[in-house]
Every structure is written in C-alpha cells, then in structure tokens.
C-alpha positions as CSV (number, residue, x, y, z in Angstrom):
1,M,106.5,-22.8,102.3
2,I,108.8,-19.8,102.1
3,S,111.1,-19.3,105.1
4,K,112.8,-16.2,106.3
5,L,115.7,-15.1,104.2
6,N,119.0,-15.2,106.1
7,W,121.8,-12.7,105.4
8,T,123.7,-14.9,103.0
9,D,120.7,-15.5,100.9
10,F,119.8,-11.8,100.9
11,L,123.4,-10.8,99.9
12,T,123.5,-13.4,97.2
13,I,120.3,-12.0,95.7
14,M,121.5,-8.4,95.9
15,M,124.9,-9.3,94.3
16,G,122.9,-11.0,91.5
17,I,120.8,-7.9,90.9
18,L,123.9,-5.7,90.9
19,A,125.7,-8.0,88.5
20,V,122.7,-7.9,86.1
21,Y,122.5,-4.1,86.4
22,Y,126.2,-3.6,85.6
23,W,126.1,-6.1,82.7
24,I,123.3,-4.0,81.2
25,V,125.1,-0.8,81.7
26,F,128.4,-2.2,80.3
27,R,126.5,-3.6,77.3
28,N,124.9,-0.3,76.5
29,K,128.2,1.6,76.9
30,R,130.0,-0.9,74.6
31,N,127.3,-0.3,71.9
32,A,127.7,3.5,72.3
33,F,131.5,3.2,71.8
34,A,131.0,1.0,68.8
35,S,129.3,3.8,67.0
36,I,132.4,6.1,67.2
37,P,134.4,5.9,64.0
38,N,137.7,4.2,64.3
39,N,139.9,5.8,61.7
40,K,143.6,5.0,62.3
41,S,144.8,7.6,59.8
42,D,143.0,10.4,61.6
43,Q,143.6,10.3,65.3
44,T,140.9,12.9,66.1
45,L,137.4,11.7,66.8
46,Q,134.7,13.0,64.6
47,F,131.5,13.8,66.6
48,S,128.3,14.8,65.0
49,R,126.9,18.1,66.1
50,P,123.2,18.1,65.2
51,F,122.7,21.6,66.5
52,A,125.8,23.2,65.1
53,N,123.8,25.4,62.7
54,D,121.5,26.6,65.5
55,L,124.3,28.2,67.5
56,P,124.4,32.0,67.6
57,E,127.2,33.8,65.9
58,L,130.1,35.0,68.0
59,I,130.1,38.7,68.9
60,E,132.8,40.4,66.9
61,K,132.6,43.8,68.6
62,P,133.8,44.8,72.0
63,I,131.4,45.1,74.9
64,D,130.0,48.6,75.4
65,N,131.7,50.0,78.5
66,N,128.8,52.3,79.1
67,Y,126.5,49.3,79.6
68,D,126.0,48.8,83.3
69,L,125.4,45.1,84.1
70,S,124.2,45.9,87.6
71,I,121.3,48.1,86.3
72,A,120.3,45.4,83.9
73,L,120.3,42.8,86.6
74,E,118.3,45.0,88.9
75,N,115.7,45.6,86.2
76,E,115.5,41.9,85.6
77,I,115.1,41.1,89.3
78,A,112.4,43.9,89.6
79,E,110.4,42.3,86.7
80,D,110.7,38.9,88.3
81,M,109.5,40.3,91.7
82,L,106.5,42.0,90.0
83,F,105.5,38.6,88.7
84,E,106.0,37.0,92.1
85,L,104.0,39.7,93.8
86,A,101.1,39.2,91.5
87,E,101.3,35.5,92.2
88,D,101.7,36.1,95.9
89,E,98.7,38.5,96.1
90,D,96.3,35.5,95.9
91,S,98.2,33.5,98.5
92,L,98.3,36.5,100.7
93,L,94.6,37.0,100.5
94,L,94.0,33.3,101.2
95,K,96.2,33.5,104.3
96,E,94.5,36.6,105.6
97,A,91.1,35.0,104.9
98,E,92.2,31.9,106.9
99,I,93.2,34.2,109.8
100,L,89.9,36.1,109.7
101,V,87.9,32.9,109.6
102,S,89.8,31.5,112.6
103,K,89.2,34.7,114.6
104,I,85.5,34.6,113.8
105,Q,85.3,31.0,114.9
106,A,87.2,31.8,118.2
107,I,84.7,34.7,118.9
108,V,81.7,32.5,118.3
109,V,83.1,29.7,120.5
110,H,84.0,32.1,123.4
111,I,80.7,34.0,123.6
112,A,80.2,34.7,127.3
113,S,76.4,34.8,127.5
114,N,74.2,31.8,127.3
115,P,72.0,32.0,125.3
116,P,74.2,34.2,123.1
117,N,73.2,37.9,123.0
118,P,72.8,38.9,119.3
119,T,74.1,42.4,119.9
120,E,77.3,41.0,121.7
121,V,77.9,38.6,118.8
122,F,77.4,41.3,116.2
123,T,79.6,43.8,118.0
124,K,82.5,41.3,118.5
125,I,82.4,40.0,115.0
126,K,82.2,43.6,113.6
127,A,85.3,44.6,115.6
128,V,87.3,42.0,113.8
129,V,85.8,42.0,110.3
130,S,85.9,45.8,109.9
131,Q,89.7,45.6,110.0
132,Y,89.7,43.4,106.9
133,K,88.3,45.8,104.2
134,L,90.9,44.4,101.8
135,F,88.4,41.6,101.0
136,E,85.8,44.0,99.7
137,N,85.3,43.5,95.9
138,T,87.0,40.1,96.0
139,E,85.7,36.6,95.8
140,Y,86.5,36.2,99.5
141,Y,83.9,38.8,100.5
142,D,80.9,36.6,99.8
143,A,82.7,33.5,101.1
144,I,83.4,35.1,104.4
145,N,79.9,36.4,104.7
146,N,78.6,32.9,104.0
147,F,80.9,31.5,106.7
148,I,79.7,34.1,109.2
149,T,76.1,33.3,108.4
150,I,76.5,29.6,108.8
151,T,78.8,29.7,111.8
152,V,76.6,32.2,113.8
153,D,73.5,30.3,112.9
154,R,75.0,26.9,113.8
155,D,76.8,27.8,117.0
156,C,74.7,30.7,118.4
157,G,71.3,30.2,116.8
158,I,71.4,33.8,115.5
159,E,70.5,34.8,111.9
160,F,72.2,37.8,110.4
161,S,70.3,39.7,107.7
162,R,72.0,40.8,104.5
163,E,72.1,44.4,105.8
164,E,73.8,43.3,109.0
165,L,76.4,41.4,107.1
166,V,77.2,44.6,105.1
167,Q,77.4,46.6,108.3
168,L,80.0,44.2,109.7
169,W,82.5,45.5,107.1
170,G,81.9,49.2,107.8
C-alpha cells in the first residue's frame, strides 16, 4: 500500500527530476556547441546566415527632411482604428441588444396588472423599443421581435401580431 510521502521523499523526487532536466539541457547544449567549427588559425567564429540574401539593401540616401513621421503615424493609427471600429460595431450591436432584451424582460416581469393588460404591456415595451431604431435592417431586428413574442406570450399570455411588432419600433 502506498503511504503518504514525507518531505524528504518529496524533495528527493523533485531533486531527481531537476537533475534529469538539467542533464538533458546540458546534453543538448553540448551538441549545439559541437557543431560550431573550431579552427585555431581563424579566431573568429563562422556562423551560417540562411537568410542573408533575403535582407533588404541598406538605404544609401539621406532621409527626406520634408517627410513628417508624426503624420505617417497618425494615418497608420487612423487606419487601424477604422478596422477596429468595423470590428467593434458588431460587438456594440450585441451589447445594445443585450441591454434591450434585459429591459424588455424587466418590463414583462414588473407588469402591475394581474392579469396583464395588453395595452399596458404594448405601451411600456414600445417606450423602450422605439429608442433602439439602430436595430432596423439588421439581423437583430427579427431576433428581438422573436424574443418579444415569446416572452410576452410566456409571461403575460398575450400574443402580439406582426403589425403590432412593427409598431413597437415606430
């Protein structure tokens, strides 16, 4: 049966693992040094440069003093920001959709009348949804309408028609 390891056994095992690790590292380093040519007549080491021909040529003309580096950096930053804005537009819409959905859910949960009054539910949801016209002509428009339909039906027992859903946005 295996008993608990005491500290001395644990330290012995860890020292053994470290010894094996450093032995492997040393062995690999020694093999790497063995590949370096050892020419006594030439004291400089010769290293191979596999990409030496791929390096660009050095510039032999002076830098144009009229070239403004700050303008070039601003243009580069502006291009990067345009890319990020395009990427962030989707995440912004998603965040706004999450906010809208949570507001609709809060309205449905906190309806004062029991049974819920269809006019009250419609008016309160319209007050919120009409502020989010940015979702029109996006993929979120139908998804939010489906959420409203399902939530109102499930929690209030009210069914909105297609025309009523369109009126919510106006």
